PyMOL CGO cylinders between C-alpha atoms (Angstrom):
from pymol import cmd
from pymol.cgo import CYLINDER

trace = [
    CYLINDER, 32.15, 25.42, 9.40, 29.96, 24.64, 6.39, 0.3, 1, 1, 1, 1, 1, 1,
    CYLINDER, 29.96, 24.64, 6.39, 26.26, 25.24, 6.70, 0.3, 1, 1, 1, 1, 1, 1,
    CYLINDER, 26.26, 25.24, 6.70, 24.10, 22.15, 6.23, 0.3, 1, 1, 1, 1, 1, 1,
    CYLINDER, 24.10, 22.15, 6.23, 21.62, 22.62, 3.44, 0.3, 1, 1, 1, 1, 1, 1,
    CYLINDER, 21.62, 22.62, 3.44, 18.04, 21.46, 3.71, 0.3, 1, 1, 1, 1, 1, 1,
    CYLINDER, 18.04, 21.46, 3.71, 17.22, 18.20, 1.99, 0.3, 1, 1, 1, 1, 1, 1,
    CYLINDER, 17.22, 18.20, 1.99, 15.91, 18.50, -1.53, 0.3, 1, 1, 1, 1, 1, 1,
    CYLINDER, 15.91, 18.50, -1.53, 12.43, 17.39, -2.46, 0.3, 1, 1, 1, 1, 1, 1,
    CYLINDER, 12.43, 17.39, -2.46, 13.85, 14.19, -3.96, 0.3, 1, 1, 1, 1, 1, 1,
    CYLINDER, 13.85, 14.19, -3.96, 15.92, 13.49, -0.82, 0.3, 1, 1, 1, 1, 1, 1,
    CYLINDER, 15.92, 13.49, -0.82, 12.79, 13.98, 1.32, 0.3, 1, 1, 1, 1, 1, 1,
    CYLINDER, 12.79, 13.98, 1.32, 10.87, 11.53, -0.92, 0.3, 1, 1, 1, 1, 1, 1,
    CYLINDER, 10.87, 11.53, -0.92, 13.60, 8.91, -0.52, 0.3, 1, 1, 1, 1, 1, 1,
    CYLINDER, 13.60, 8.91, -0.52, 13.61, 9.43, 3.25, 0.3, 1, 1, 1, 1, 1, 1,
    CYLINDER, 13.61, 9.43, 3.25, 9.82, 9.00, 3.25, 0.3, 1, 1, 1, 1, 1, 1,
    CYLINDER, 9.82, 9.00, 3.25, 9.99, 5.73, 1.31, 0.3, 1, 1, 1, 1, 1, 1,
    CYLINDER, 9.99, 5.73, 1.31, 12.58, 4.37, 3.74, 0.3, 1, 1, 1, 1, 1, 1,
    CYLINDER, 12.58, 4.37, 3.74, 10.48, 5.48, 6.72, 0.3, 1, 1, 1, 1, 1, 1,
    CYLINDER, 10.48, 5.48, 6.72, 7.33, 3.85, 5.35, 0.3, 1, 1, 1, 1, 1, 1,
    CYLINDER, 7.33, 3.85, 5.35, 9.17, 0.58, 4.67, 0.3, 1, 1, 1, 1, 1, 1,
    CYLINDER, 9.17, 0.58, 4.67, 10.65, 0.61, 8.18, 0.3, 1, 1, 1, 1, 1, 1,
    CYLINDER, 10.65, 0.61, 8.18, 7.23, 1.38, 9.68, 0.3, 1, 1, 1, 1, 1, 1,
    CYLINDER, 7.23, 1.38, 9.68, 5.87, -1.96, 8.42, 0.3, 1, 1, 1, 1, 1, 1,
    CYLINDER, 5.87, -1.96, 8.42, 8.99, -4.16, 8.34, 0.3, 1, 1, 1, 1, 1, 1,
    CYLINDER, 8.99, -4.16, 8.34, 10.04, -6.01, 11.45, 0.3, 1, 1, 1, 1, 1, 1,
    CYLINDER, 10.04, -6.01, 11.45, 6.72, -6.55, 13.18, 0.3, 1, 1, 1, 1, 1, 1,
    CYLINDER, 6.72, -6.55, 13.18, 7.09, -10.24, 12.38, 0.3, 1, 1, 1, 1, 1, 1,
    CYLINDER, 7.09, -10.24, 12.38, 10.75, -10.34, 13.39, 0.3, 1, 1, 1, 1, 1, 1,
    CYLINDER, 10.75, -10.34, 13.39, 12.97, -9.38, 10.42, 0.3, 1, 1, 1, 1, 1, 1,
    CYLINDER, 12.97, -9.38, 10.42, 13.43, -5.59, 10.22, 0.3, 1, 1, 1, 1, 1, 1,
    CYLINDER, 13.43, -5.59, 10.22, 14.98, -5.74, 6.75, 0.3, 1, 1, 1, 1, 1, 1,
    CYLINDER, 14.98, -5.74, 6.75, 12.03, -7.45, 5.02, 0.3, 1, 1, 1, 1, 1, 1,
    CYLINDER, 12.03, -7.45, 5.02, 8.27, -7.27, 4.76, 0.3, 1, 1, 1, 1, 1, 1,
    CYLINDER, 8.27, -7.27, 4.76, 6.55, -10.55, 5.57, 0.3, 1, 1, 1, 1, 1, 1,
    CYLINDER, 6.55, -10.55, 5.57, 3.31, -11.35, 3.78, 0.3, 1, 1, 1, 1, 1, 1,
    CYLINDER, 3.31, -11.35, 3.78, 1.34, -10.08, 6.79, 0.3, 1, 1, 1, 1, 1, 1,
    CYLINDER, 1.34, -10.08, 6.79, 3.37, -6.85, 6.85, 0.3, 1, 1, 1, 1, 1, 1,
    CYLINDER, 3.37, -6.85, 6.85, 2.94, -6.43, 3.08, 0.3, 1, 1, 1, 1, 1, 1,
    CYLINDER, 2.94, -6.43, 3.08, -0.83, -6.83, 3.42, 0.3, 1, 1, 1, 1, 1, 1,
    CYLINDER, -0.83, -6.83, 3.42, -0.86, -4.32, 6.28, 0.3, 1, 1, 1, 1, 1, 1,
    CYLINDER, -0.86, -4.32, 6.28, 1.13, -1.86, 4.15, 0.3, 1, 1, 1, 1, 1, 1,
    CYLINDER, 1.13, -1.86, 4.15, -1.17, -2.29, 1.15, 0.3, 1, 1, 1, 1, 1, 1,
    CYLINDER, -1.17, -2.29, 1.15, -4.38, -2.05, 3.18, 0.3, 1, 1, 1, 1, 1, 1,
    CYLINDER, -4.38, -2.05, 3.18, -3.19, 1.08, 4.99, 0.3, 1, 1, 1, 1, 1, 1,
    CYLINDER, -3.19, 1.08, 4.99, -0.95, 3.00, 2.62, 0.3, 1, 1, 1, 1, 1, 1,
    CYLINDER, -0.95, 3.00, 2.62, -2.63, 2.01, -0.66, 0.3, 1, 1, 1, 1, 1, 1,
    CYLINDER, -2.63, 2.01, -0.66, -6.16, 1.47, 0.66, 0.3, 1, 1, 1, 1, 1, 1,
    CYLINDER, -6.16, 1.47, 0.66, -7.89, 3.03, -2.37, 0.3, 1, 1, 1, 1, 1, 1,
    CYLINDER, -7.89, 3.03, -2.37, -6.10, 0.55, -4.63, 0.3, 1, 1, 1, 1, 1, 1,
    CYLINDER, -6.10, 0.55, -4.63, -6.82, -2.51, -2.49, 0.3, 1, 1, 1, 1, 1, 1,
    CYLINDER, -6.82, -2.51, -2.49, -10.47, -1.60, -1.90, 0.3, 1, 1, 1, 1, 1, 1,
    CYLINDER, -10.47, -1.60, -1.90, -11.05, -1.19, -5.64, 0.3, 1, 1, 1, 1, 1, 1,
    CYLINDER, -11.05, -1.19, -5.64, -9.87, -4.74, -6.40, 0.3, 1, 1, 1, 1, 1, 1,
    CYLINDER, -9.87, -4.74, -6.40, -12.62, -7.20, -7.21, 0.3, 1, 1, 1, 1, 1, 1,
    CYLINDER, -12.62, -7.20, -7.21, -10.30, -10.22, -7.08, 0.3, 1, 1, 1, 1, 1, 1,
    CYLINDER, -10.30, -10.22, -7.08, -9.43, -11.22, -3.52, 0.3, 1, 1, 1, 1, 1, 1,
    CYLINDER, -9.43, -11.22, -3.52, -6.25, -12.97, -4.70, 0.3, 1, 1, 1, 1, 1, 1,
    CYLINDER, -6.25, -12.97, -4.70, -4.66, -9.92, -6.34, 0.3, 1, 1, 1, 1, 1, 1,
    CYLINDER, -4.66, -9.92, -6.34, -2.49, -9.02, -3.33, 0.3, 1, 1, 1, 1, 1, 1,
    CYLINDER, -2.49, -9.02, -3.33, -1.22, -12.59, -3.00, 0.3, 1, 1, 1, 1, 1, 1,
    CYLINDER, -1.22, -12.59, -3.00, -0.25, -12.60, -6.69, 0.3, 1, 1, 1, 1, 1, 1,
    CYLINDER, -0.25, -12.60, -6.69, 1.40, -9.18, -6.34, 0.3, 1, 1, 1, 1, 1, 1,
    CYLINDER, 1.40, -9.18, -6.34, 3.46, -10.42, -3.40, 0.3, 1, 1, 1, 1, 1, 1,
    CYLINDER, 3.46, -10.42, -3.40, 4.49, -13.52, -5.30, 0.3, 1, 1, 1, 1, 1, 1,
    CYLINDER, 4.49, -13.52, -5.30, 5.47, -11.51, -8.41, 0.3, 1, 1, 1, 1, 1, 1,
    CYLINDER, 5.47, -11.51, -8.41, 7.41, -8.93, -6.38, 0.3, 1, 1, 1, 1, 1, 1,
    CYLINDER, 7.41, -8.93, -6.38, 9.25, -11.60, -4.37, 0.3, 1, 1, 1, 1, 1, 1,
    CYLINDER, 9.25, -11.60, -4.37, 12.04, -12.03, -6.92, 0.3, 1, 1, 1, 1, 1, 1,
    CYLINDER, 12.04, -12.03, -6.92, 14.18, -14.32, -4.75, 0.3, 1, 1, 1, 1, 1, 1,
    CYLINDER, 14.18, -14.32, -4.75, 11.14, -16.39, -3.66, 0.3, 1, 1, 1, 1, 1, 1,
    CYLINDER, 11.14, -16.39, -3.66, 11.90, -16.20, 0.05, 0.3, 1, 1, 1, 1, 1, 1,
    CYLINDER, 11.90, -16.20, 0.05, 8.32, -15.33, 1.02, 0.3, 1, 1, 1, 1, 1, 1,
    CYLINDER, 8.32, -15.33, 1.02, 9.27, -11.78, 2.00, 0.3, 1, 1, 1, 1, 1, 1,
    CYLINDER, 9.27, -11.78, 2.00, 9.95, -8.46, 0.29, 0.3, 1, 1, 1, 1, 1, 1,
    CYLINDER, 9.95, -8.46, 0.29, 13.30, -6.80, 0.85, 0.3, 1, 1, 1, 1, 1, 1,
    CYLINDER, 13.30, -6.80, 0.85, 13.70, -3.07, 0.25, 0.3, 1, 1, 1, 1, 1, 1,
    CYLINDER, 13.70, -3.07, 0.25, 14.67, -3.53, -3.43, 0.3, 1, 1, 1, 1, 1, 1,
    CYLINDER, 14.67, -3.53, -3.43, 11.59, -5.67, -4.05, 0.3, 1, 1, 1, 1, 1, 1,
    CYLINDER, 11.59, -5.67, -4.05, 9.47, -3.06, -2.24, 0.3, 1, 1, 1, 1, 1, 1,
    CYLINDER, 9.47, -3.06, -2.24, 10.94, -0.36, -4.49, 0.3, 1, 1, 1, 1, 1, 1,
    CYLINDER, 10.94, -0.36, -4.49, 9.93, -2.42, -7.53, 0.3, 1, 1, 1, 1, 1, 1,
    CYLINDER, 9.93, -2.42, -7.53, 6.32, -2.09, -6.32, 0.3, 1, 1, 1, 1, 1, 1,
    CYLINDER, 6.32, -2.09, -6.32, 6.66, 1.65, -5.73, 0.3, 1, 1, 1, 1, 1, 1,
    CYLINDER, 6.66, 1.65, -5.73, 8.39, 2.17, -9.07, 0.3, 1, 1, 1, 1, 1, 1,
    CYLINDER, 8.39, 2.17, -9.07, 5.74, 0.18, -10.92, 0.3, 1, 1, 1, 1, 1, 1,
    CYLINDER, 5.74, 0.18, -10.92, 2.97, 2.18, -9.31, 0.3, 1, 1, 1, 1, 1, 1,
    CYLINDER, 2.97, 2.18, -9.31, 4.75, 5.46, -10.09, 0.3, 1, 1, 1, 1, 1, 1,
    CYLINDER, 4.75, 5.46, -10.09, 5.15, 4.46, -13.75, 0.3, 1, 1, 1, 1, 1, 1,
    CYLINDER, 5.15, 4.46, -13.75, 1.48, 3.47, -14.00, 0.3, 1, 1, 1, 1, 1, 1,
    CYLINDER, 1.48, 3.47, -14.00, 0.39, 6.78, -12.46, 0.3, 1, 1, 1, 1, 1, 1,
    CYLINDER, 0.39, 6.78, -12.46, 2.71, 8.74, -14.74, 0.3, 1, 1, 1, 1, 1, 1,
    CYLINDER, 2.71, 8.74, -14.74, 1.43, 6.94, -17.83, 0.3, 1, 1, 1, 1, 1, 1,
    CYLINDER, 1.43, 6.94, -17.83, -2.16, 7.51, -16.76, 0.3, 1, 1, 1, 1, 1, 1,
    CYLINDER, -2.16, 7.51, -16.76, -1.54, 11.23, -16.27, 0.3, 1, 1, 1, 1, 1, 1,
    CYLINDER, -1.54, 11.23, -16.27, 0.37, 11.71, -19.52, 0.3, 1, 1, 1, 1, 1, 1,
    CYLINDER, 0.37, 11.71, -19.52, -2.05, 9.67, -21.64, 0.3, 1, 1, 1, 1, 1, 1,
    CYLINDER, -2.05, 9.67, -21.64, -4.99, 11.76, -20.41, 0.3, 1, 1, 1, 1, 1, 1,
    CYLINDER, -4.99, 11.76, -20.41, -3.31, 14.98, -21.58, 0.3, 1, 1, 1, 1, 1, 1,
    CYLINDER, -3.31, 14.98, -21.58, -3.47, 16.06, -25.18, 0.3, 1, 1, 1, 1, 1, 1,
    CYLINDER, -3.47, 16.06, -25.18, -0.17, 17.04, -26.70, 0.3, 1, 1, 1, 1, 1, 1,
    CYLINDER, -0.17, 17.04, -26.70, -0.06, 19.50, -29.56, 0.3, 1, 1, 1, 1, 1, 1,
]
cmd.load_cgo(trace, "trace")
């Protein structure tokens, strides 16, 4: 019988993203999408430093609208990953632009 290996760091990260999405999705009925209320709850809890630093109260509404590619008023997992990916790219660019390369 083959021994099961431990998940890799990348596999654990993917599992974490799925778990976070599932933690917020479904409170308003549909477990496969984030409603606007669920999205706001996610942002205010999981990305609180970002949301608290925003001066414009409408920024989260505009983010939701931009992320909602199919315009159904909810974010599916792919649309949620677009948010996570965009944030990861912005963080990566911020880190690499602050370093001096020789």
